[in-house]
VEXTORDO-149089 format. One record per residue (C-alpha): x, y, z; residue in three letters; residue number from 0. Coordinates in nm, 3 decimals. Example, Ala and Ser with C-alpha at 12.3 -4.5 7.8 and 13.67 -1.06 7.14 Angstrom:
<nodes>
+---------+---------+---------+---------+-----+
:      xx :      yy :      zz : residuo : num :
+---------+---------+---------+---------+-----+
:   1.230 :  -0.450 :   0.780 :     ALA :   0 :
:   1.367 :  -0.106 :   0.714 :     SER :   1 :
+---------+---------+---------+---------+-----+
</nodes>
This chain:
<nodes>
+---------+---------+---------+---------+-----+
:      xx :      yy :      zz : residuo : num :
+---------+---------+---------+---------+-----+
:   5.713 :  -1.652 :   5.152 :     MET :   0 :
:   5.651 :  -1.344 :   5.352 :     THR :   1 :
:   5.807 :  -1.280 :   5.696 :     MET :   2 :
:   5.483 :  -1.357 :   5.876 :     LYS :   3 :
:   5.456 :  -1.698 :   5.715 :     GLU :   4 :
:   5.822 :  -1.777 :   5.792 :     ILE :   5 :
:   5.787 :  -1.674 :   6.150 :     ARG :   6 :
:   5.479 :  -1.908 :   6.207 :     LYS :   7 :
:   5.692 :  -2.203 :   6.104 :     LEU :   8 :
:   5.858 :  -2.445 :   6.350 :     SER :   9 :
:   6.236 :  -2.478 :   6.359 :     PRO :  10 :
:   6.207 :  -2.819 :   6.182 :     THR :  11 :
:   5.987 :  -2.671 :   5.911 :     GLU :  12 :
:   6.229 :  -2.381 :   5.870 :     LEU :  13 :
:   6.519 :  -2.620 :   5.815 :     GLN :  14 :
:   6.310 :  -2.816 :   5.559 :     ASN :  15 :
:   6.223 :  -2.500 :   5.384 :     SER :  16 :
:   6.578 :  -2.385 :   5.376 :     LEU :  17 :
:   6.693 :  -2.701 :   5.222 :     LYS :  18 :
:   6.413 :  -2.683 :   4.964 :     ASP :  19 :
:   6.503 :  -2.330 :   4.881 :     ALA :  20 :
:   6.865 :  -2.391 :   4.837 :     LYS :  21 :
:   6.794 :  -2.692 :   4.605 :     SER :  22 :
:   6.561 :  -2.484 :   4.409 :     GLU :  23 :
:   6.834 :  -2.210 :   4.374 :     LEU :  24 :
:   7.076 :  -2.470 :   4.254 :     MET :  25 :
:   6.827 :  -2.586 :   3.991 :     ASN :  26 :
:   6.753 :  -2.219 :   3.880 :     LEU :  27 :
:   7.125 :  -2.131 :   3.843 :     ARG :  28 :
:   7.165 :  -2.456 :   3.633 :     PHE :  29 :
:   6.874 :  -2.360 :   3.403 :     GLN :  30 :
:   7.017 :  -2.008 :   3.383 :     HIS :  31 :
:   7.362 :  -2.148 :   3.272 :     ALA :  32 :
:   7.199 :  -2.348 :   2.994 :     VAL :  33 :
:   6.971 :  -2.054 :   2.887 :     ASN :  34 :
:   6.651 :  -2.244 :   2.982 :     GLN :  35 :
:   6.535 :  -2.014 :   3.256 :     LEU :  36 :
:   6.220 :  -1.822 :   3.161 :     ASP :  37 :
:   6.230 :  -1.567 :   3.461 :     ASN :  38 :
:   6.581 :  -1.472 :   3.577 :     PRO :  39 :
:   6.430 :  -1.258 :   3.859 :     LEU :  40 :
:   6.323 :  -1.572 :   4.010 :     LYS :  41 :
:   6.694 :  -1.629 :   4.132 :     ILE :  42 :
:   6.681 :  -1.316 :   4.325 :     ALA :  43 :
:   6.343 :  -1.397 :   4.481 :     GLU :  44 :
:   6.477 :  -1.742 :   4.592 :     VAL :  45 :
:   6.784 :  -1.579 :   4.739 :     LYS :  46 :
:   6.585 :  -1.327 :   4.949 :     LYS :  47 :
:   6.364 :  -1.617 :   5.076 :     THR :  48 :
:   6.678 :  -1.806 :   5.182 :     ILE :  49 :
:   6.805 :  -1.497 :   5.367 :     ALA :  50 :
:   6.458 :  -1.453 :   5.538 :     ARG :  51 :
:   6.463 :  -1.808 :   5.649 :     ILE :  52 :
:   6.817 :  -1.776 :   5.789 :     MET :  53 :
:   6.730 :  -1.451 :   5.971 :     THR :  54 :
:   6.441 :  -1.622 :   6.150 :     VAL :  55 :
:   6.673 :  -1.911 :   6.243 :     LEU :  56 :
:   6.923 :  -1.684 :   6.383 :     ARG :  57 :
:   6.670 :  -1.488 :   6.570 :     GLU :  58 :
:   6.523 :  -1.807 :   6.731 :     ASN :  59 :
:   6.894 :  -1.911 :   6.826 :     GLU :  60 :
:   6.946 :  -1.587 :   7.006 :     LEU :  61 :
:   6.624 :  -1.603 :   7.185 :     LYS :  62 :
:   6.711 :  -1.947 :   7.303 :     ALA :  63 :
:   7.043 :  -1.826 :   7.444 :     ARG :  64 :
:   6.890 :  -1.536 :   7.644 :     ALA :  65 :
+---------+---------+---------+---------+-----+
</nodes>
């Protein structure tokens, strides 16, 4: 997901996307541990997606306070 796509999501959709991304990361880590992961770079990609979602959530929180 790009930042433009993430910024268009509602807060509820952001929370759901965050939960899905975290579960995907857990599955990827498990696959990596048992040597079944085809593309180890996918882990870094999912981590970056999680960070982007959390950044947008934080920005929205700060806007709401102001």
